[in-house]
C-alpha positions in Angstrom: 112.3 102.5 33.0 108.7 102.2 31.2 107.2 101.1 28.1 103.9 102.0 26.7 101.8 99.2 24.6 100.7 101.7 21.9 103.9 102.9 20.7 102.8 106.4 18.6 106.4 106.3 16.6 109.9 105.0 16.9 112.0 107.4 18.5 115.3 108.6 16.8 118.2 107.0 17.5 119.6 108.2 20.9 123.3 109.1 21.1 125.9 110.8 23.2 128.7 113.4 23.5 131.9 114.1 23.2 133.8 117.5 23.8 135.8 119.1 26.6 134.8 121.2 29.4 135.4 124.7 28.1 135.6 126.5 31.6 137.7 123.8 32.9 141.2 123.4 31.2 142.7 121.2 34.0 139.8 119.1 34.0 140.5 115.1 34.4 139.8 113.1 31.2 136.4 111.3 30.8 136.1 108.0 32.6 134.2 106.8 29.9 133.2 107.8 26.3 132.0 106.0 23.3 129.3 106.3 20.5 126.0 104.7 21.2 122.5 103.9 19.8 119.0 103.5 21.1 117.2 100.5 22.1 114.0 99.5 20.3 111.8 101.7 22.5 114.2 104.7 22.3 116.3 104.5 25.2 120.2 105.4 25.5 122.5 102.0 25.2 126.1 102.0 26.7 128.7 99.3 26.6 129.1 97.5 30.0 131.6 94.4 30.7 130.9 92.0 33.2 133.5 90.2 35.0 135.9 91.0 32.0 133.2 89.6 29.6 131.5 91.8 27.0 130.8 94.5 25.9 126.9 93.8 26.7 124.3 96.8 25.9 122.9 98.0 29.0 120.0 100.9 29.2 121.4 104.2 30.9 118.7 104.6 33.3 118.9 107.8 35.4 115.4 106.8 37.0 116.7 103.6 38.5 118.3 103.0 41.8 120.0 100.0 41.0 121.9 98.1 37.9 120.0 95.1 37.0 121.2 92.1 34.5 118.8 90.0 32.8 118.5 86.5 33.2 119.8 85.8 29.6 123.0 87.5 30.3 123.4 85.6 33.9 123.2 82.5 31.7 125.2 83.3 29.3 128.2 84.4 32.0 127.5 81.1 33.9 126.8 83.3 37.0 124.7 81.5 39.9 121.5 83.0 40.8 120.8 83.4 44.6 117.2 82.7 44.5 117.2 82.9 48.4 118.9 86.2 48.5 116.2 88.1 46.8 115.7 92.0 46.8 112.4 94.3 46.4 112.7 96.1 43.0 110.4 99.0 42.4 109.6 100.6 39.1 106.7 102.7 38.2 103.8 100.2 37.9 104.7 98.2 41.1 107.3 96.4 43.1 108.4 92.4 43.2 110.8 90.5 44.6 113.6 89.4 42.2 116.7 87.0 42.4 120.2 88.5 42.9 123.5 87.4 41.4 127.3 88.5 42.8 129.3 90.0 40.2 132.8 90.5 41.0 133.1 93.7 38.8 131.0 95.7 36.4 132.3 98.1 34.5 131.7 101.0 32.1 135.1 102.7 31.1 136.9 103.5 34.6 133.4 103.4 36.4 132.9 100.2 38.1 130.8 98.4 40.7 132.7 95.7 42.1 131.8 92.6 44.4 127.9 93.8 44.2 125.1 91.8 44.7 122.8 92.8 41.7 119.0 92.1 41.0 118.2 89.8 38.0 115.0 90.7 36.2 114.0 90.5 32.5 114.2 93.6 30.4 111.4 95.8 28.8 113.0 95.3 25.5 114.5 92.1 24.1 117.8 93.8 22.5 119.2 94.8 25.9 121.2 92.8 28.4 120.7 94.8 31.3 120.1 98.2 33.2 122.9 100.9 34.3 121.3 102.4 37.4 122.5 105.7 39.5 124.0 103.2 41.8 127.3 103.2 39.5 127.0 107.0 38.8 127.9 108.5 42.0 130.3 111.3 41.9 130.1 111.7 38.3 128.5 113.8 35.6 127.0 111.8 32.6 126.9 113.9 29.2 124.7 112.8 26.4 124.8 114.2 23.0 122.0 113.3 21.0 123.1 114.7 17.7 126.4 113.0 17.5 125.2 109.9 19.2 127.8 109.9 22.2 127.9 109.3 25.9 130.3 110.5 28.3 131.2 110.1 31.8 133.4 112.1 33.7 134.3 113.1 37.4 131.8 115.6 38.7 134.3 117.5 40.6 136.3 118.7 37.6 133.3 119.9 35.9 131.8 123.4 35.8 129.0 124.8 33.3 129.7 123.9 29.9 130.1 126.3 27.1 126.6 126.8 25.6 124.6 124.9 28.3 122.0 126.3 30.7 122.1 125.0 34.4 119.1 123.9 35.8 119.4 123.2 39.6 117.8 119.9 41.3 117.7 117.7 44.0 119.2 114.5 44.5 116.2 112.4 46.2 114.9 109.1 46.1 118.4 107.4 46.7 120.2 109.8 44.1 117.4 110.1 41.4 117.6 113.9 40.0 114.5 115.6 40.5 114.1 119.3 39.3 111.0 122.2 39.4 109.3 122.3 36.2 105.8 123.5 35.3 103.1 122.0 33.0 100.8 125.1 31.8 100.8 127.2 34.6 100.9 124.4 37.1 104.4 124.0 39.1 105.5 120.3 39.3 108.1 118.3 40.9 109.9 116.6 37.7 112.2 113.6 37.9 114.5 113.2 35.1 114.5 109.4 33.8 116.1 108.5 30.8 114.7 104.7 31.2 111.1 105.8 30.5 109.8 105.8 26.9 107.4 108.5 27.8 106.7 111.2 29.9 104.0 110.3 33.0 102.1 112.2 35.4 100.0 111.9 38.1 96.3 112.2 39.0 97.4 115.4 41.0 98.3 117.2 37.9 95.2 116.2 35.8 93.0 117.6 38.5 94.7 120.8 38.5 94.8 121.2 34.7 91.2 120.4 34.8 90.7 117.5 33.0 87.5 115.5 33.1 87.7 111.8 33.7 87.2 110.2 30.0 88.0 113.2 28.3 87.1 113.4 24.6 90.1 112.4 22.4 92.0 110.7 25.3 94.0 107.4 24.1 94.3 104.6 26.5 97.6 103.7 27.0 99.0 100.2 29.2 101.9 101.1 30.8 104.8 98.6 31.5 106.9 99.3 34.3 110.5 98.1 35.2 109.1 95.1 37.1 106.7 94.3 33.8 103.4 95.1 36.1 100.9 96.8 34.2 98.9 100.0 34.8 96.3 101.6 32.6 97.2 105.2 31.9 95.3 107.9 29.4 97.5 109.8 27.1 96.5 113.7 26.8 98.0 116.7 25.3 98.9 119.4 27.9 99.4 122.9 26.8 103.1 123.4 27.3 106.1 121.7 29.5 108.6 124.2 30.7 112.1 123.2 32.1 114.4 126.0 32.7 114.8 127.4 28.8 113.1 124.5 27.5 109.4 125.3 26.4 107.8 121.9 24.7 104.4 123.2 22.9 101.4 120.7 23.4 103.2 117.7 24.3 101.6 114.5 25.1 101.6 112.9 28.6 100.6 109.7 30.1 98.2 110.2 33.1 97.8 107.8 35.8 97.8 106.6 39.3 100.9 105.3 38.9 102.8 103.3 41.6 106.0 105.1 41.6 104.4 108.5 42.5 103.2 107.1 45.6 106.4 105.5 46.6 108.1 108.8 46.3 105.5 110.5 48.0 104.6 112.6 44.9 101.0 111.4 44.9 99.5 114.4 46.4 101.2 117.2 44.6 101.5 117.6 40.7 104.4 115.6 39.5 106.0 113.9 36.2 108.6 111.5 35.3 110.4 113.1 32.4 111.0 110.5 29.6 112.9 109.9 26.4 109.7 111.4 24.4 111.0 114.8 25.6 114.6 114.5 26.6 115.7 113.0 23.1 114.4 116.4 21.5 117.5 118.3 23.3 120.7 118.6 21.6 122.7 117.9 24.7 121.4 116.4 28.3 124.3 116.7 31.1 123.3 115.3 34.9 125.9 115.9 37.6 125.6 113.7 40.6 127.8 115.7 42.8 125.9 119.2 42.2 122.5 117.6 41.6 121.6 119.6 38.8 121.0 119.1 35.1 122.6 121.2 31.9 121.0 121.3 28.7 121.3 122.8 25.1 118.0 122.7 23.3 117.7 122.0 19.4 114.8 121.7 16.9 111.3 122.6 16.3 109.3 123.2 19.5 112.1 124.4 21.6 112.3 128.0 22.4 115.0 129.8 24.8 
């Protein structure tokens, strides 16, 4: 969902999962399962067909309400853009009125959007053809295996707690986006899980609660570019620890700012974060269940403790 201009390092390739539900031997087969790679800013890519053509590479964006096509893909498919039929698309840094295009069928395995008018907007990275949002994921569970580089989308009503994973309950808010309770240092925060965001973002309310002074020594100015390509300034600062269930990430860097999306979600007056791929990509496995509105995770690597 966002890109920061001063990239600190290239994230490791993102991938996704295979494997069966151990506790559910009668579970239905997955609706979609495939290997994947990351785009140039470290976000998960999935193969998508549009009107029977493709596959094209879309960013799997759990922080986006709508699936979006790029103008380049629309032109390649010869689709007619309806400039008179616009929708408001909101991102981390602002909102914009964008044209739409009528798509007969957009499909990821057996997951499909049919006869949908979808927004058309440029992507944050030039190596992608669009964004797969949560409008396509209702009633599913999405599992990402970062170690084996695989993704799986399965019917949510067949799935329980997977073997070796830990359940973190949440809420589906802001039109199906997953929000969980987490903490930064000793401060409880509302945390939105966003696989479309390169970095983890925090609002000014959290900065105040942590006692950071303006222009704290050692801060890194960071220009954040949102889904609408609007830009907002931020400050990249280390925080003591971020905890999500059993995950404890020590001294992570977070980009603080008065980002538009916190006001949009009415999270601007309480400590809140958008958890991006800089933290999610360090997991072994990430699963989001859109029926139970929960996250299941398995940790790996340095800096993570049960």
